[in-house]
N, C-alpha and C positions, 0 to 999 in steps of 0.2 A: 611400514611392514605389517602392521596391524590391520590398516585399511586394506592393503592388497589381499592379506588373508581373508577378510570378510567378504571382499569381492568375489575370491575364487570359490568360498563357500556358497556364496549366493548363486554363482553360476552352476555349481554342482547340484544344488537343490532344484533350480530351474531345469536343468537338464534331466534330473531324475523324473521330476514331474512330467516333462515332455516325452520321456520314455513310456511312462505309464499311460499317458494320453497322447495319442498320435496327432490329434488335432491341435495345431499350434495357434494360441491366441495371439493377437496383435501385440498386446502388452509384454507377453512373453518373448516374443521376436525382438522387441525394443530392449528388453531387459539383457537378453543374451547379446544384442550388439553393443551396449554399453560396457559390458565385460569383456568384449572381444576386439572392438574396432581399434587398430593401431593408431590411427590419426587422432582419435579422442584420447587414447591414453598418453600419446605424445604430449598434447596440450595440457593434460592433467600434470605431467611432470614439469612442464614449462611453468605452470602456475605455481607449484610448490617451489621451484627454484626462484621465482619472482618474489615469494615471501621472505626468501632468505636476504634480499636487497634491503628490507626494512631494517633487519638486525644489522647489517653492515653499516647502514646510515646512522643508526642509534650509537653504534659504537665509536663514532667520531666525537660524541660528547664525553666520553669517559677518558680517564687518564691513560696516557701511553707509557708503559713501563719497558725499558730496555736493558739487558745486561750484556756487556761487551767485554772481551778479554782478549790480550794479545800477548805473545812472547816470542822470544828468539834471540839470536846472537846480535849483539849492538856494540858497534866501535865508534869512538868519538875522541875528540881532543878539545879541551877548552881553553879560553884565553888566560884564565886565571892559573891553568896548570898546563904546562907545555908537554906533559907526558900523554902518550896515547893510552886510551883505556879499551879493553875488550871484556865484555861481560854477557851474561845471560839477563836479558832485560825482560820484566813481565809487569803488566799494568792491567788493572781491572776497573771497570766503571759501571755504575748503576744510575740510571737517569729516569726522571718522571717528568712528562710534559702534560699539563692540564689545560685545555683551551679555556680562555676566560671570555674572549669576545670573538666569536665566529658566527655572526647571524645568519650565514649562508646554510649552516648545518641543519637548522630547523626546516628550513625550506627543503633541503635534500631529503629529510625523513618524510616530510609531507608529500613530496613527489614520488618517493618510493611506495607509500601507501596507495597513492593514486595509481601508480603503474601496476601494483598488485590488484587493486579493485578492477582495473581494466583487464587484466589477465583472467580474472575470475569470470567476468562478463563474457569474454571470448570463449572460456570454457563452457560455460552455459549456453552460449550461442551455438557452438558445435554439438553440444548434447541435443539441442533441439533440432539442429539441421539434421543429425543422425536420426532422430525420430520421424522426421519428414521422409528421409530416404528410405527408411524401413517400411513406412506406411505406403509409400508409392510402390515399392516392390511387392508389398503384401497384397494390396488392393488390385495391383496389376495381375497378379496370380489368380485372384478371385474373379476378376473381370474376363480374363482369358478362359477361365473354367466355364463360366456363363456362356461365352461365346461358343465354346466347344460344345456344350449341350445343344445350343440352338443349331450348330452345323451338323451334329450327329443326327438330330431330328430331321433336318433338311436332307441329309444323305439318304436316310431310310425312305423318306418320301419319294425322292426322285428316283431311287432304285426300283421302289414298288411301282411307281408310275410308268418306268421304263419297261418292267416286266409285263405290265398289264397291257401297254401298247403292243408289245412284242407278241403277246398271245392273241391280240386282236387282229394282227396283220394278215395272217393267212386266211381269217374269215371275212376280209375286206372291210372291216369296221375302222381301220386305220391305214395310213399310208407310210411310204418310205420317209418322207419328209418330217412327219410327226415323230416316227421312230428315231431318226437322226437327232432331231431336236431334243427329245427326251434323253438319248444317250449323252449328248453334249452337257445336258444340265446335270445328269448323273455323275459323269466324269469332273465336272466343275466342282460339284458339291465335295467329291472325294478329295480332290486337290487342295481345295480350301480347308477342309478338316485336318489333312496331313500338315499344311503350312501352319495352321493355327496350333496343332500339337507341338511342332517343333518350337514355336514361339513360346508355348507354355513351358517347355523344358528350359529354354534360355532364361525366362523371368524367374523360374524356380531356382536356377542355379545362381542368379544374381542375388536373390534373398538369402540363399545359403552362404554366399560369399560375406554378406553383410553380418549375419549372425554367427558364422564360423561353425556351423554344424549342418547336417543333412535335414531336410524337411520331408516329412511323409505325406501331410496334407495340412491345409489351414482351415480354420473355422469359417465356414460360409454362414451367410444369413439370408433367410427367406421368409416373407410374411408381409405384414402391412408396415409401410414405410411412414412412420408418424414425423411428418415435417414440422409439427408444432414444436418439437424439441430443438429445433434450429432457430427459434423465433428471439433470440437475444437481440436487442435493439442496436442499430448501427452506431447510435451516440455513445452507448456503453463501450463497445468495441473501440471506438475512435479515442475515447478518454483513456481507456487502457493502454492504447497504442502509444499515446503521448506520454504516459507514466513509465512504461516498463519495457519499450522496445530496446533490444539488446544493441543494434547497431547505433542507435541514438546515443545510448549510454556510454559505449566505447568511444564514439566521436567526441562526446562531452568530456569524458575523462582525459582523452588525448589533448583536448583544448586546455584542461587544467593543467596537465603535466607541462604543456608548452609555456603557459603563463608562469608556472614556478620556475622553470629553467631560464626564463627571461629575468625573473627576480634573483636567482642564484648568480647569474653572470653579472648583474649589477654590482652584487657585493664584492666583487673582485676589485672594484675601485676603493674599497673601505680598507682601514688599517685592521691588522689582526694582533690580538693580545693573547699570550699564552703565559702560563706560570711553569718555570722551569727549575726542578730540583734535581741536583746530581751529586754524587760521591764518586771520586776516583781515587784509587789506591795504586801507588808506584813501587816498584822494588828495583832499586838501582843503587850503584856505588857512587853516583855523582853527589858530591856534598851539598851542592846548592839547588839541587832539583827538589821539587815538592814531594814529600813522601805521601801526602794525600791532598786532595782538593775537595771541599764541600762547598756547594753553591745553592743559592735559593734566590731566584731573580724572576722579575716580571720582563718578559720580552716583547716588544712592540715592533711590528713590521708595517711600514707604510709604503705602498706602491706609488712611485713617483712618475715613472715613464717606462713604458713597455713598447714603444714604437707603434702605438694605435692598436695593439693586439687585442686588449680588453674591449676597447670601443667597438672593434669589429665584431667580436664574439657577442656584445650585447645587441648589435644591429642585426646580426644573424638570428638570434634567439627571437627578436621582435618580429622578423619577417616570418619565421616558423610559427609564431603564434598567430599571426593574421592568416597564415594558410590553414591552420588547424580550425580557426574560427569559420573560414569559408567553407571548410570540408564538413564541419558540424551543420551548417545551413543546408549544403548540398545533401547530405545524408537524410536530414528530416523531410526534404522535398521528395526525395527518392522513395522514402518510406511511405509517405502519403500517396504517392503515385501507385506503389505496390498495393496498398490497402484498397484504393479505389478499383484496381483490376480485379482483385479477389472478390470484392463485394459485388461487383457487376457479374462476375461469374457465379457467384453465390445466387443471385436473384434469378439469373437465367436457369440454373439448375433446379431451383425450387419451383419455378414455373413448369420446367420439363418433367419433374417427377409428378406434378399434379396431372399433367396431360397424359403421361404414359401409365398412371394408375387407371384413369378412365379407359385407355386403349387396351390395358391388359384385361380390365373387367369386360369390355366389349368382346375380345377375343375369347375369354372364358366362357361367355354366354353362347358365342357363335359355336364353339367347340361342343358345348352341351346339346345345342340344337341338332348339330350333325350327328352326334351319337344317337340322339332320339330317332332321328331320320333314319339311321342305319338299322336301328331296332324294328322300324316300320317297313323297311324294305326300299326306302326311297334313295338312300345314300349308301355308297360303297365304303370299304375299308380305306381305299386310297383318299376318298373325301375326308375321312377322319384324320389320316395322316397329314393331309394338307392343312386341316384346321389345327391340328396339334402344332405344325410347324409355325403357323401364325402366332398361335398363343405362346409358344416357346420364344419367338422372336421377340414379342412384347415383353415377356417376363425377363429375358435377357437383357433388353435395353434399360428396362426400369431397374434392374439390379445394378448394371453397370453405372448408370446415372446416380443412383443412391451412393455408390461407393465413391464416386467423384465428389458427392456432397459431403461424405464423411472426410475425405482428404481435404476439401475446402475448409472445413471446420478446423482440422490440425493446421492447416497453414496460416489460418488467423490466430490461432493459439500461439504458434511459433512466432508470428510477425508481432504479437502482443507481449511475447516473452513469458506466456503462462503454460507452454507445453512441457509437460513432466510425465514420469512413468505413472504416478497417481492419476493424473488428469486423462491420460490415455486409457488406463484401466476403468475409469469412471465412464468414458465414452462407450468403451466396448460393452460395459454392463448394461448401459442405458439403451443401446441399439441392438445388441446381439443376443440378449437374454430376456 
C-alpha cells in the first residue's frame, strides 16, 4: 500500500509539473506511463505474488501443528459387555509433525527464489519495453511535427507560385498548361498537409493512451546534432548485452528452474523421515478405552512401487530441462541478431546525419543567396519561398533522422537491459538542452 501511495504521489507531482509546463518531456511521459500502464501494473502484482511462493516453500521446513476435535452421539456394544451404550462422545487431538529428512524442500525453496528472480526480470523487461513504446510515440509526434512544418512551407510556396502564374496568364507570360500544373501541385500540397495533420492527431492520441492523460505539446529539439555523443564502442555495447540482456536472463533462470524441478522429482524415490508428536484426549464411558494417548515417534516412509509414476515424472522433467537449455541457446542467438540489426541501422543513421547536416548547410546558404538576390532585384518572393521550402525539407529530414537515432540509442539501452527513467532523463538532458 505504501508503494502504491508513493506511485500515486509521484504521478500527481508529475501531472502538476506538466500542468505548469505545457511542453511534455520524454522522461515525464515515461514516468506517467510507468504509473498508468495496466499491463505493467499487472506484471508488478504478479511479481509480488511470486515472492509469496518463497515463503510458502520455506514454511515446509517448519513444524506443522494441528488441533482437531470431534463430538457427537455415539452408540456401541462391546464383547466384554453385552449391553448397548449410548453416550455423547468427545475427543481432542493436538499433533506436531517436524520434517527431519526431506531433501527436496531445499530445492523447492531455491526454485521459488529462481522463479521470483525471473518474474523480476520480466517486470524490468516490461518496464523497458514500455519506455521504448513511449519513445516511439513521442518521437513519432516530433517527426510528424517536422514534416508538417515542411509541408506547410511547401503549401505556401505552391499557393504563391499558382497565384503568380495566374496573374501572368492574361499578360501572355504563362499558359494554361503551366497554370493547371501549378494548381495540381497546390492541391497536392494541401492534401498532403491535411493527411499529415490527421496522422499527427492519431499519433498524439496514441501517446496520450500510453501515459493516461492529454498532451498539449512535446519538447522539440533544433540545433547542432552532435553525433559524437553516440560514439560508444560496439564492443562495449556487446559486452553489456551479454551481461545484462533481460531475455537472456529470463531464459537462463527458466533453465535453472527446470534443472531444480528435475532434482525435486528425483527425490520422490528417496525415503522421507518425520518426527511426529501428538496428544489425544478422549471423553467416553467405555471402561477399556484410552482416556488419553501421548505419542512421540520417528515416522519413516519408503516409496517401493508406484507403477512407474515417479520414473515418468523424472523423465518428463529431464526433457523439459533439455527444452529450456535449447531455448536459452535460441534466445541468445536471437538477441545477437537483434543487436546486429540495431547496430547496422545505427551506422546508417550516423552516416545519414552527417550527409543531411551538409545538405542543410547548403540549403541555408542557398536561401541566404536568394534573399540577397531579392534585395538586389534579381530574385522574386516566389524564389525565396522555393528556397525556404528546400531548406525546410532538409531541416525536417535531418530532425527526423536525428529522432530515429535517439530511438536507436534507446533500443540499444533496452536490449542491454540498461534503459531506465534516470537514463532516459540523462539522454534528454544531453541532447535536448
